[in-house]
C-alpha positions as a Markdown table, in Angstrom:
| # | Residue | x | y | z |
|---|---|---|---|---|
| 1 | Met | -11.4 | -0.5 | -15.9 |
| 2 | Glu | -10.9 | -3.3 | -13.2 |
| 3 | His | -7.3 | -3.5 | -12.4 |
| 4 | Thr | -5.4 | -6.7 | -11.6 |
| 5 | Ile | -2.1 | -8.2 | -9.8 |
| 6 | Glu | -1.6 | -12.1 | -10.7 |
| 7 | Met | 1.4 | -13.9 | -8.8 |
| 8 | Ile | 1.9 | -17.3 | -10.5 |
| 9 | Asn | 3.4 | -19.6 | -8.0 |
| 10 | Val | 5.7 | -16.9 | -7.0 |
| 11 | Thr | 8.7 | -17.9 | -4.6 |
| 12 | Lys | 11.2 | -15.4 | -3.1 |
| 13 | Thr | 14.7 | -16.9 | -1.8 |
| 14 | Ile | 17.2 | -14.7 | 0.0 |
| 15 | Arg | 20.8 | -16.4 | 1.5 |
| 16 | Lys | 19.0 | -19.8 | 1.1 |
| 17 | Ser | 16.0 | -18.7 | 2.9 |
| 18 | Thr | 12.2 | -19.2 | 1.5 |
| 19 | Val | 11.0 | -16.1 | 2.7 |
| 20 | Val | 7.6 | -16.7 | 0.1 |
| 21 | Asn | 6.9 | -20.4 | -1.3 |
| 22 | Asp | 4.5 | -20.9 | -4.2 |
| 23 | Val | 2.4 | -18.3 | -3.8 |
| 24 | Ser | -0.1 | -17.9 | -6.4 |
| 25 | Leu | -3.3 | -14.7 | -6.0 |
| 26 | Lys | -5.3 | -12.7 | -8.5 |
| 27 | Leu | -6.5 | -9.7 | -6.4 |
| 28 | Thr | -8.5 | -7.7 | -8.5 |
| 29 | Ser | -9.6 | -3.7 | -7.9 |
| 30 | Asp | -13.1 | -4.4 | -6.6 |
| 31 | Lys | -12.4 | -6.2 | -3.3 |
| 32 | Val | -9.9 | -4.5 | -1.2 |
| 33 | Thr | -7.1 | -7.0 | 0.3 |
| 34 | Gly | -6.1 | -8.0 | 3.4 |
| 35 | Leu | -2.9 | -9.9 | 4.6 |
| 36 | Met | -2.5 | -11.0 | 8.0 |
| 37 | Gly | 0.1 | -12.2 | 9.5 |
| 38 | Ile | 2.7 | -12.3 | 12.2 |
| 39 | Asn | 6.3 | -9.9 | 11.6 |
| 40 | Gly | 8.3 | -11.7 | 9.7 |
| 41 | Ser | 5.5 | -13.9 | 8.2 |
| 42 | Gly | 5.9 | -12.3 | 4.5 |
| 43 | Lys | 3.6 | -9.4 | 3.5 |
| 44 | Thr | 6.3 | -6.5 | 3.4 |
| 45 | Met | 8.0 | -9.5 | 0.8 |
| 46 | Leu | 5.0 | -10.0 | -1.2 |
| 47 | Met | 4.2 | -6.1 | -1.2 |
| 48 | Arg | 8.1 | -5.8 | -2.5 |
| 49 | Leu | 7.0 | -8.3 | -5.6 |
| 50 | Met | 4.1 | -6.5 | -5.9 |
| 51 | Thr | 5.5 | -3.3 | -6.8 |
| 52 | Gly | 8.7 | -4.8 | -8.5 |
| 53 | Leu | 11.5 | -3.4 | -5.5 |
| 54 | Ile | 12.4 | -6.8 | -5.5 |
| 55 | Arg | 12.3 | -9.6 | -8.1 |
| 56 | Pro | 10.8 | -13.1 | -7.9 |
| 57 | Thr | 13.9 | -16.1 | -7.6 |
| 58 | Glu | 10.9 | -18.7 | -9.2 |
| 59 | Gly | 7.1 | -17.6 | -11.0 |
| 60 | Ser | 5.9 | -14.6 | -12.6 |
| 61 | Val | 4.0 | -10.8 | -11.3 |
| 62 | Ile | 1.7 | -9.5 | -14.0 |
| 63 | Ile | 0.2 | -6.4 | -13.3 |
| 64 | Asp | -2.7 | -5.5 | -15.6 |
| 65 | Gly | -1.6 | -7.9 | -18.1 |
| 66 | Lys | 2.1 | -7.0 | -17.9 |
| 67 | Glu | 4.8 | -8.8 | -16.5 |
| 68 | Leu | 6.9 | -7.4 | -14.5 |
| 69 | His | 10.9 | -7.6 | -15.2 |
| 70 | Lys | 10.2 | -8.5 | -18.1 |
| 71 | Asp | 7.1 | -6.2 | -20.2 |
| 72 | Ile | 7.6 | -3.2 | -17.5 |
| 73 | Ser | 10.0 | -3.4 | -14.4 |
| 74 | Phe | 7.1 | -1.1 | -11.9 |
| 75 | Pro | 3.8 | -0.7 | -12.5 |
| 76 | Asp | 2.9 | 1.9 | -14.4 |
| 77 | Ser | 0.6 | 3.6 | -11.5 |
| 78 | Cys | 1.3 | 2.8 | -7.9 |
| 79 | Gly | 1.0 | 4.3 | -4.4 |
| 80 | Leu | 3.2 | 2.9 | -2.0 |
| 81 | Leu | 3.1 | 3.2 | 2.3 |
| 82 | Leu | 6.3 | 0.6 | 3.3 |
| 83 | Glu | 7.4 | 0.1 | 6.5 |
| 84 | Asn | 8.5 | 3.9 | 7.8 |
| 85 | Pro | 7.7 | 7.1 | 5.6 |
| 86 | Ala | 10.9 | 9.0 | 5.3 |
| 87 | Phe | 10.5 | 12.5 | 3.6 |
| 88 | Ile | 13.0 | 15.6 | 3.3 |
| 89 | Asp | 13.0 | 16.9 | 7.6 |
| 90 | Ser | 13.2 | 20.6 | 6.5 |
| 91 | Tyr | 10.5 | 20.6 | 4.2 |
| 92 | Ser | 6.4 | 21.1 | 5.0 |
| 93 | Gly | 4.2 | 18.5 | 4.0 |
| 94 | Tyr | 3.2 | 20.1 | 1.3 |
| 95 | Gly | 6.5 | 20.8 | 0.5 |
| 96 | Asn | 7.7 | 17.3 | 0.1 |
| 97 | Leu | 4.5 | 16.0 | -2.0 |
| 98 | Glu | 5.4 | 19.0 | -4.1 |
| 99 | Leu | 8.8 | 17.4 | -4.7 |
| 100 | Leu | 7.7 | 13.7 | -4.8 |
| 101 | Thr | 5.1 | 14.2 | -7.4 |
| 102 | Ser | 7.4 | 16.4 | -9.7 |
| 103 | Val | 9.2 | 13.4 | -10.7 |
| 104 | Arg | 5.9 | 12.5 | -12.8 |
| 105 | Gly | 4.1 | 15.5 | -12.8 |
| 106 | Arg | 0.8 | 13.6 | -11.9 |
| 107 | Ala | 0.1 | 15.7 | -9.6 |
| 108 | Thr | -1.9 | 19.4 | -9.8 |
| 109 | Ala | -1.1 | 21.9 | -6.8 |
| 110 | Glu | -4.9 | 20.8 | -6.1 |
| 111 | Asp | -3.9 | 16.8 | -5.8 |
| 112 | Ile | -1.4 | 17.8 | -3.2 |
| 113 | Arg | -3.6 | 19.9 | -1.3 |
| 114 | Asn | -6.5 | 17.1 | -1.0 |
| 115 | Ala | -4.6 | 14.7 | -0.3 |
| 116 | Ile | -2.9 | 16.2 | 2.2 |
| 117 | Ser | -7.2 | 17.4 | 3.6 |
| 118 | Leu | -8.1 | 14.1 | 3.3 |
| 119 | Val | -5.3 | 12.8 | 5.9 |
| 120 | Gly | -6.0 | 15.2 | 8.7 |
| 121 | Leu | -3.8 | 17.6 | 7.9 |
| 122 | Asp | -3.9 | 21.4 | 7.6 |
| 123 | Pro | -1.9 | 22.0 | 3.8 |
| 124 | Asp | -0.9 | 25.8 | 4.4 |
| 125 | Asp | 1.0 | 24.7 | 7.4 |
| 126 | Lys | 4.3 | 25.7 | 7.4 |
| 127 | Lys | 5.7 | 23.5 | 9.9 |
| 128 | Lys | 8.8 | 21.3 | 8.8 |
| 129 | Tyr | 8.6 | 18.1 | 8.2 |
| 130 | Arg | 11.5 | 16.5 | 11.5 |
| 131 | Lys | 8.8 | 18.8 | 14.1 |
| 132 | Tyr | 6.1 | 16.3 | 12.6 |
| 133 | Ser | 4.4 | 13.8 | 15.1 |
| 134 | Leu | 5.1 | 10.1 | 14.6 |
| 135 | Gly | 1.1 | 10.3 | 13.6 |
| 136 | Met | 1.3 | 13.2 | 11.5 |
| 137 | Lys | 4.6 | 11.9 | 9.6 |
| 138 | Gln | 2.3 | 8.0 | 9.1 |
| 139 | Arg | -0.6 | 11.0 | 7.9 |
| 140 | Leu | 1.9 | 12.5 | 5.4 |
| 141 | Gly | 3.5 | 8.6 | 4.3 |
| 142 | Ile | -0.7 | 7.7 | 3.1 |
| 143 | Ala | -1.3 | 11.3 | 1.5 |
| 144 | Ala | 1.9 | 10.6 | -0.4 |
| 145 | Ala | 0.6 | 6.9 | -1.8 |
| 146 | Ile | -3.3 | 8.8 | -2.6 |
| 147 | Val | -1.8 | 11.8 | -4.4 |
| 148 | Glu | -1.8 | 10.6 | -7.5 |
| 149 | Lys | -4.6 | 8.9 | -7.8 |
| 150 | Pro | -2.8 | 5.9 | -9.1 |
| 151 | Asp | -4.8 | 2.8 | -10.1 |
| 152 | Ile | -2.9 | 0.2 | -7.1 |
| 153 | Val | -2.3 | 1.5 | -3.7 |
| 154 | Ile | -0.3 | -1.1 | -1.5 |
| 155 | Met | 0.4 | 0.0 | 2.5 |
| 156 | Asp | 1.7 | -1.8 | 4.9 |
| 157 | Glu | 0.7 | -1.3 | 8.2 |
| 158 | Pro | -1.0 | 2.0 | 7.4 |
| 159 | Thr | -2.4 | 2.0 | 10.8 |
| 160 | Asn | 1.0 | 2.3 | 13.1 |
| 161 | Ser | 1.2 | 5.1 | 15.1 |
| 162 | Leu | -2.7 | 6.8 | 14.3 |
| 163 | Asp | -5.0 | 7.0 | 17.1 |
| 164 | Thr | -9.1 | 6.1 | 16.4 |
| 165 | Asp | -9.4 | 10.0 | 15.1 |
| 166 | Gly | -6.4 | 9.3 | 12.3 |
| 167 | Val | -7.5 | 4.6 | 11.8 |
| 168 | Asp | -11.3 | 6.2 | 11.2 |
| 169 | Met | -9.9 | 8.7 | 8.5 |
| 170 | Leu | -8.1 | 5.7 | 7.0 |
| 171 | Lys | -11.1 | 4.0 | 6.4 |
| 172 | Gly | -12.7 | 6.7 | 4.7 |
| 173 | Val | -9.8 | 6.9 | 2.5 |
| 174 | Ile | -9.6 | 3.4 | 1.7 |
| 175 | Arg | -13.3 | 3.1 | 0.5 |
| 176 | Glu | -11.9 | 6.5 | -1.6 |
| 177 | Gln | -9.7 | 4.4 | -3.1 |
| 178 | Lys | -11.9 | 1.8 | -3.9 |
| 179 | Asn | -14.8 | 3.5 | -4.9 |
| 180 | Arg | -12.9 | 5.3 | -7.7 |
| 181 | Gly | -11.8 | 2.2 | -9.0 |
| 182 | Ala | -8.1 | 1.7 | -7.6 |
| 183 | Leu | -6.9 | -1.9 | -6.3 |
| 184 | Val | -5.9 | -1.4 | -2.3 |
| 185 | Val | -3.7 | -3.8 | -0.9 |
| 186 | Leu | -3.4 | -3.9 | 3.3 |
| 187 | Ser | -1.8 | -5.2 | 6.0 |
| 188 | Cys | -2.1 | -4.9 | 9.8 |
| 189 | His | -1.3 | -6.6 | 12.7 |
| 190 | Asp | -4.5 | -5.4 | 13.7 |
| 191 | Met | -6.7 | -8.7 | 12.2 |
| 192 | Leu | -10.5 | -7.0 | 13.7 |
| 193 | Ile | -9.0 | -3.1 | 11.6 |
| 194 | Leu | -8.5 | -4.8 | 8.6 |
| 195 | Lys | -11.1 | -7.4 | 8.0 |
| 196 | Glu | -13.1 | -4.0 | 9.0 |
| 197 | Leu | -10.7 | -2.5 | 6.1 |
| 198 | Ser | -10.4 | -5.6 | 3.7 |
| 199 | Asp | -13.1 | -7.4 | 1.8 |
| 200 | Ile | -11.6 | -11.0 | 1.5 |
| 201 | Thr | -8.4 | -11.5 | 3.8 |
| 202 | Tyr | -5.3 | -13.5 | 3.7 |
| 203 | Lys | -3.4 | -15.1 | 5.9 |
| 204 | Ile | 0.0 | -16.0 | 5.8 |
| 205 | Glu | 2.7 | -18.1 | 7.7 |
| 206 | Ser | 5.8 | -18.4 | 7.0 |
| 207 | Gly | 5.8 | -17.4 | 3.0 |
| 208 | Ile | 2.5 | -19.4 | 2.0 |
| 209 | Ile | -0.4 | -18.6 | 1.4 |
| 210 | Val | -2.2 | -21.0 | 4.6 |
| 211 | Ala | -6.3 | -18.9 | 4.4 |
| 212 | Gly | -8.2 | -16.7 | 2.2 |
| 213 | Glu | -11.2 | -15.2 | 3.9 |
| 214 | Glu | -14.3 | -13.1 | 1.9 |
| 215 | Val | -14.9 | -10.8 | 5.3 |
| 216 | Gly | -18.5 | -10.6 | 4.2 |
| 217 | Glu | -18.8 | -14.2 | 4.2 |
| 218 | Ala | -17.2 | -13.7 | 7.7 |
| 219 | Arg | -19.5 | -11.1 | 9.1 |
C-alpha cells in the first residue's frame, strides 16, 4: 500500500505571524522527502502540521485519504523524531522503548531489540539514559521513531550529535524504512547529507516552498 501526506493550501499563523504560508504538497512513500531551510524557515512547523501536533489556521492536511482534525486526530501509524529526543533518565535505552511501546502495544520485545541494534546501541546495555552521550541519545531517538515499524517516519535534524559512523547508520536506517514501504520525511541543515538521504527535496523560506528538486536529476 502506498502512503501519502497531502497538504492543501496550508497556512499557520501564530501571534499574528505567518510561519507556514499557503503550502500545497503531496508526499508519497516511493520517495524519501527532504526539507531544507535555515533555522526558523518553517521546516519543523511543517512537520508538526503533518503529524497533527498543531492545527492549520487555513487549509487541510490529509493522511492516506483521511483529513487531520476532522476524520482523525493524528496519523494512525507515525514515528517521530522532533527536535531533541527526551526519555526517562533513570531507565535504560531498552527500558525507555519498552515503556514507550507499551502505550499502543505494537512492538514486541524482539522489535525493541532490533531497533536498538539497528542504530548501533546494545539492547542489553543497562546504562541509564542520564549517562548517555549526546550521540547515544540521538541514536535512541531514531530507534524510538522506527521501533513500531510505522507507515510514516518523520525526523527533524536526525544527524544532530551524530559522528560519521552515526550518519552512515542513519543512511542505512532510512533505506530500510523506504524499502519496507514507509513514507519518510527528513530535515537536515547539511544540504549534501540531505540530498544523499532524499529522493526529492523542497527548500523552505519564511514558511513558503520556494523550490523542489528531484535529487536523482540533480546528480
